[in-house]
N, C-alpha and C positions, 0 to 999 in steps of 0.2 A: 291543858291551860289555854286560854285565849287572851291576847293583850290587844285591845283596840286602840289604834292610833289615829291621830288626825290625818287627813288626806294629804297626799304628797303635793307639795307646793314648789314651783321653779324658783329657786333663789340664786340670782346672779351675783357677779362680783362687784356690782356697783350698787349705790344707794337707790337707784331707780327700781331695782329689783324688789327691795323692801316695800317700796311704795306700791308696787304691783300686788304684792301679797296682801297689803291693808286694804286695797280696794275689794278684794273678794269678800264674799259672806263669811262672817264668822261661824264656825262650827263649835258644836258643844265641846267642853273640855274633855280630853281622853279620859276614858274610864277603863276599868279592868274589871271584867266578869269572869268567875271561875266556875268551870264544870268539872265536877269530879264524878268520875264513873267507877263503881265498884261492883263488878260482876259477881264476885263471890258473896256479898251481902245481898242476900235475896229480898227483893221488895223495897230497896232503899236507893233513892237518887237525890243527890243534893244539888241545888242550884241556887242562884241569887234569891233571897227570900226563901230559907229552907222550908219545905214542905214534906211532912211525914205521912206515910200511907198506912192504912190499917191492914196488917197482914191477915186478919180473919175475914176481910171482905171477899166477895166472889172473885176468883182468879181472873175472870175475863174482864171485870170491871178494872181490877188492879193493872191489867195489861194495858188497858186503853188509856188509863191515866199515865201510865209509863210511857207510852209511845207519844201522848200529848205533850208530856215534858220534854221529850226528845225532839219533837217538831219545833217546839217553843225555843229551844236552844239552838236549833239551826238558823232561826230568824235572826239571831245576834251576830252571826257570821257575815261581815259586809267586806265587799272588795275594797282593797286599799288598806287592810289592817295587818298587823303582825300577829300571827296566831302560833300556837304550839301544837306540834304533831308528833306522831310516833313513826320511826322508821320501820317499814314492813319488808323492804327488800333492796338489795344492792347488787346491780350487775356492772357490765363494762360501761354502759353509757348513761344509765340513768339510776336514780335514787327514788323509790317509791314511797310516799308519806301519806299517813292517814291524820287528817286534821278533824275527825269527828263529823265529817260531812257524809252525805249518802254515797260519794264516791271518792277514790284516793286521787292524789295528785303525784305527778312525776316531775323531778328536777334533774337537769343534765348534770353529770359529775363534775363537769368543768366548774360549776358555780361552788364546789367545795374545795377551798384552798387545802385543807387537810383531811382528805378523804379517808386516809388511813385510820383517822381517830374516830370515824363515825361506824356504829356497829347496828345491827338489826335490834330493834327495841329501844334504842336511845330516842329521847325526846329532845327536839330542835325547834328552834323558832324559824319560821318562814314568813314570807309576804304573800297574802292571797291577792293575786291579780285579778283572777276571774273565778266565779264559783262553777261555772260550767263552760267548757269549750264545744267545738262542734263534735268531738268523740265523746262528750258527756263526762269528761275529766275536769277535776279541779286545777286550775293553773296557778302554780306556785313558784316563788323564786327565793332561793337562799341569799343571792347576791344583794337583792333589794331590801331584804330583812337586815343584812348586815349594815347596809347603807344608811337606813333609817336610824339604825340603833346608834350609829357613831356620827350622824349628822349634827347633832347639837355640839359635840366636841370639836368636829372639823370647823363648823361655823364660828365658834368662839375663837379657835386659833387663827382662823382667817381675819376675823374683825380686829382682833387685838395684836396682828402681826407676830404671833407667837412661832417659834420653829418647831416643826414636827419631824418625828424620825420614822424613815421608812426603809424599805428594803427593794432593790432593783430586781425585778423577777425576770422579765423577758425583754427582748427587743421586738418592737414592731415598727410599722411604717411611720416615720417622722419622729419617732422618739422611743421611750421605754416605759413599760409598765412598772409601777411602784406599788408595792403592798404597804398600805397606810391604815393602821387601826383595823385590819381584817378586811378592808375593801381595797379596790384597785384605783389607782390615781394614774394620771398621765403626766410624763415628764418629757416635753418637747425636746429634740435633739439641740436646739440652741440655747436651752436653759440648763444643759448638763454640767458645763464648765465655763470658765471665763474665755477660753478659746475653743475652737472646734476640736472634737476629740476623734481621732482616727479610728481608734479600736474600741467600739462601745461594748463589745462582747467581753472584753476583759473587765468591765464593771459590773457584770450581771453577778447577783449574790451578795454584793457589798451593802452595807447598811449605812445611811448617810442622813444628814439633817437637811430639811427642805423647807421652804417657805410656800404657803398656798397663795396663789396669784390669781385664781379664778375658780367659781363655784356655780353649779347649776343643778339644783336638786331634782327638778322634774327630770332632766336627762341623765341624772346620776353621774355628773361629770365634774371631776376634781382635777385641776391643773396645778402642778407644783413646779417650783424652780430651786435647783441647787446653785444656779448662778447668782441669783439674788442673795443667797446666803454668803457666798464666796466675795460678792462685791461689798457687802457691809464689813465683812471681815478684813477685806483689802483696805477700805477706806479707814478703818480704825487703826490698821498697822500703818498705813501711810502717814496718818496724822501723828502718830507716835515717832516714826522714824525721821520725820522732817524736823522734829524738835531736838533730835540727838545727832543727826548726821553732820559730819565735818570733813573737811579736806584732809588727806593723808590717813584717813581711817582704813583699816583692814576689815573686810566685810565678807560673808559668804552669801551667795545668791544662787538663782537657778536660771539657766539660759532659757529664755522665753521665745525668742525668735532669732533667726539667722538671715543676714542680708549678704550682699556682695561687699558692703562697706564695713561690715562688723557684725556684732551680736548684741541683743537687748537682754540684760540681766535683771530678773526680778529680785530686789533686796528686801522684798517683804512688805508688799504695798506700794512700791514706787519702782519704776523702771530706770536703769542707767544704761548709757551706750558704752560698750567696749569696742572701741575702733580696731580695725585690723592692724593699723600700725602700732597700737599699744599691747598686742597680744603676745609678740615674741620679739626678742632682739634679733631673730633671724629672718629669712625671707618666708612670707606667707602668701600663697596664691590665692587662698580662699579660707574665710573664717572656719568652714566646716572641717578643715584639716586638723584643727585644735579643739573646737568644742562642738558639742551636739545638743539639740533641743531636749530639755529636760534634765541636763548634767547639772551637777552642783559644782560651783566653782568659786575660788577664792580670789578676790579682786581688792584693788586698792583704789580710794576715792581720789581722783585727780583734780576735779573742780566740781563745785556744786553751787547753782542758781536757785535760791529758795523761791524767788519770784516766779520764775519761768518753769521751775521744778525740773531743771535740766542737770543731768549728773554724768560726768565723764568718768570712766573706770579705766583700769589699767591691770595687765596681768604680768607684763614683762617687768613692771617696776618692783615686783616681788623678788626678783633675782638680781645679782650684781651686774653692773654695767660691764660688758664683756672686753672693751676697749680700754678699761682703766689701766691694766697691768698687761697689755698685748705684747709690749717689747720684752717682758720677762719670760713669756712663754714661747715666743718665736724669734728667731735670729736670722739674719741674712745668710743664704747659703744652706739652710736647713731643709732636709727633705721632710714633706709633709704629705698626708693622705686626706683627700676630701671628695665631696660629692659634686657633680655638675648640676648647678640648680638653674641656669640660665645661659642662653646662647644668644649673642648679637652679631652684627656684621663685622665687628672689630675684634671679637673675642669671646671667651667663655668664662662665666664667674663659678667659683668653687667654693663651696661651704666647708671651711675647716672645722667649725664649732657653731653652735647656735649664736647668731649675731657676728660672726666672723666670717667674711668672705674675701676671697682674693681673685683678681683677674689675670687670666692667661691671655696676653695680647696674641693675635693672630701671627704676629711676627715671631713669636717665641714657642710656637707649635712644632716646628720641624727644622732641623738643620739643612735639608736638601730639598725639600718638596716646596714648590711655591703653592701655598694653601690659599685658594680662592675664597673659602667660607669656612669657619671654624666646625660647622656641621660635618665637614668631611673628615674630621679628625676625632671628634667627641660628640656625645649625645646626651641629652639631658637623663640625669640618673646614674651617669657612669661613675664608678669609684675609681679614682686616678691617683697617681704619685706626680707630685711637682716639687721644684725647687724655689724657695723663697729669694726673690731678686731685690725687693725693696720694701720697707716698712715706713708708712706715713701715718703715724699715730694721730697727728693733729686733725688730718683730713679723713681719717678712717679708711686708710686705703693700703692694700698689700698686692704688690706685683709679684706673679708667680711665672715660672718657666716650665714647660712641659719637655722641651728639647734637651734641657740642661740635665735631664736624668739620664741621658746616655753621652758617650763621647762624641766631641765634635769631629765628623769624618774628614772635614777640611783640614785639620791640623796635621794629619798624617797622609793626606792625599799625595804629596810630593814624594813621599817615601814608597808609597805603594805603586804610583804611576810616574816614575822619573821621566824627564823630557827626552823625547824620541822613542817612548814605549808605543809599540805596535799593539793595539787592542781591537776587539770587535764590540759592537754595539748596535742597538736599534735606533731607527730614526723616529723621533717622538714628535717632532713638530717642524715645519717649514715656514720660513719668513722671507720677505723680500732681500734680506741680506745675507741668508744662510739656513743651516738646517741644525737643529739641535739633536744630538745623539746621546743616548743613555749609556754610560759606560759601566754603572753599577746602580743598584736600587737607590733612587733619589739623588743621583749626581749625573747631571747633564752637561755636556760639553758643546761648544759651538763650532761647527765647520764653516767659515766664512765662505762667500761666494768666490772669493779670489784664490781659496785654497781647495777648489774642487777639480780643477783641471790644469795640467801643464801647457796644453796646446789650443785649448778652446776658451774663448771669451764668453763665460757664462752669464746669461742676463737674469736667469731665475733659476732657484735650485731645483725646481720641478723638472728642468731639462736634464738634470743628472740623477736626482734621487726621488724616492716616493716615501710618504709616510709609512712606517712600518717595515721598511727594508732593513736587512742585516747588512752592515757595511764594517770593513776594516778601516781604522784610522789610526794616525799617529799624534801623540801628545806634543803639542807645540809649546805650549806654556801654561803655567798655573799661577793665578792670583789668588792667595788664600784669604786676604783681607777683603777683597771685592768678591770672593767666592765665585771665581770664573776660571774656566779652563778652555784653551783653544785647542781645537783638534783640526788635522789635515787630512783631507782625503786623497789628494794627488801625491802627497808625500809617502804613501805606500809604496809607490814605484820610483825608480830613480829619475833624476831630472834628464829628459831627453835632448835638451837644447844644446849641449856641447856636440852631440852627434849630429843634431840637425844642421848646426853651423858648418860642420865639415860637408855635409850633403848638399845644402842650399847655397852654393858660393855665388858671389855677385856675377851678374850676366848670365846666370843659368837661366834657359828658356824653360817655362813650366805652363801648365794648363790649370785653371781654376774656375770653379763654379760660384756665382754669386749667391751668399746665403743671408746677408743682411745689408741693407742700405742705411747709411749714416749721413748726417749733414755735411760732413766733411770728407767723406770717402766711402768706399765699399769694403766689405769684408768678404773674402772668397774661401772656399774649402779647397785645399790643394791634395789633401788625402784623408783618409779616415781619422778624424780627430785632430787635424792640424789645419790651422787657418793662416792667413795672411791678410795684410792691409794694403790697400791701393789708396792713396791720397787723392783727393779731387782734382789736383792739377795734373796727376799722372793717369787719369782715365783716358786721355788722348783725343777728347771731343772738344772741338773749337766752341768756345762761347758757353760752356757747360757751367750753370750755377748751382745746381743741385743734382746730385747723382740719380734721383728718381725720375729726372726729367728725361733721361736717355736709357737708364738701366732698370731692370727688374730682377726679382729673385729667380734664379735658374739659369740665368745668362751664362754661356760658356765663353771664356776670354783666354787669350794667348797673353803671357806675361813674361816680364824678365825680372829676375831677383836684383833687387837694388843693394839691400843690407839685411843682415841677421843681427838682432840685438839679443844677445843671450841673457843679459841682466833683466831687460824688460819682457822677455820671453815673446817676441814678436818678429815677423818677417815683413819687411817692407819691400812692396812689388810695384811695377810701372808697366802700364799699357803703352804709354808714349815712347819708352824706350824700345819695346818690341816693335812699334810701328816705324822706328826710325830705320830699322834694317830691312822694311818691306818696300816693295815697288810702289811707284805712284799710284798705280791702279788699284793695288791692295789697300792703299791708304784711303783712297777715294770711296772705295767700297766700304770701309770701315765707318767713315764719316757719315755716309748715306744711312747705313744701317742704325747707327746710333745717334742719328741728328736729333737735337733737343726739341722738345715740343715748341710750337710757335709762341704760346703764351710765355715761355721762359725767354725766348730770344726778343720778344718785344719789351719786356722789362727793362727798365733804365738803370739797373744796378751794375756795379763794376763787376767784372768777371773775377773767377776764383784765382786766376793767375796774378791779377792785380792786388788783390787783398792778402794772399798768402804766398810768400816766396817758396819757390820749390824746394830750396834746400832746408827750409823750416819744416815743410811737410815731410821730406824724406828723413828728417830727424825725429818725427813723430810729435812735434810741437803743435800741430794743427789738428791733431786726432786724439783728443783726450778720451774719447768714447772707446777707443780700442784698447 
């Protein structure tokens, strides 16, 4: 059977396309001509205008008439028509079809959406593109035939804005192929949904409703949109929900988008903002910790502005306010467990439950250690135990203590280390005024600079100790309230001054080496570790104003002991008293050797003897540095 159809015309999606069609010459109205071939009935062929042949006529004449009828029927096959043909052969690549022409046509198997349902001998409708190609074959198309058959249906749906149902077949560049009424339509990627679809492959095989948004008959191009359908549905839902939406309503929605400040929830046609501060009574670093895109959530309408169509939503408002009866669940002195959720310079915040956090101040982290930063003690995510120190329900604050979970070691320190106890420790730090020695983990005691040597005047602790040294010390005092312990280094050995007082009697002649120059005198080394002091007036140099004008470190001097102060732990010496027992030539030689610099002699300041009485210097009043 052959069905002749009007010539293919390009129909676009705008009215201009229709105008273009009208300008073309009108063709005759489509007609259908039937050719029935019955090879079993000898001498009978039926065509339009049935003609009967006389079987008694000469067989040659009969054959000629038969061939003439066949040739006449071939003239009715025109390009651009839908014709019926019989399937002769099916292989992996092509389907061979006989349409009653002098040669067969081949059609690629890809043009058959349901190839398994096609069998040899079946009659199918195909589109005649060319009566003969370069190989002498008829050019046929199954897809174009299907397209022409459904064109009117597709055109009507497009013109009237009707929804059509199609199945997503396969993914191609830029979109998806949709099976629509047996033909293929194109669904652009931007028209699949309201928002970009991340995984298009998951939609393949699904059947959906679409709207036809563009047509081109000549190119067999049908463009459909799923987004247009969803937008119409959303607009309808939006209109309905605006009419019934009110504050304090409880609604379900789908998380549509997530930002740093919150999440947008689709309530069914209209979006509302679920701010990060309204997601949980507890601490939330990012909305993605609680919700995910596509998740169904239950929310409460906090506010609604119909004019601006702004909706504020909340999730935490669906649960009780945690601070309402906090004083019933927690008491001062109670041990609690929690998770460290934040660390600042002044402390760490611990989550006791959702919406309830307590602060461990840096001063409450250790009994013994000087914590410079909370991160030295705890880390975010740590599960810890703490003690409640204070509850401020009105200001929603709870003070916690970490060190209170253990006994205070300072309370029993005097029992474990009584005054006078000798113990060993490690030098942890040096300062200008002393050294800190660790006597047990977390407990440091101070060795003051004045308690480092019996016989030396120590200027800096580094002269005696180094960081990391293991030393023996003696406990001198303990202040539990101030959390201080005083240690002594020199007290490890006995006080040598009673013995020294017996050895260095007044008027004893000794030798000393200058080790330090002061403004009011000179310190000399008498023997290893033993120092003595020579007041400025007792240096024996006439007109001397500053010791550095005549003396330098390393000078050797002959001296006479003036006095030994066992309480102040010092020996007072005099060069002048030694010179008094020497000859005049020895005295002159000394004056020449230690003659002050000319600049010092030229200065008009009073001499040391005039400003400081000798008896005061001998008593040590003029030498506070020593």
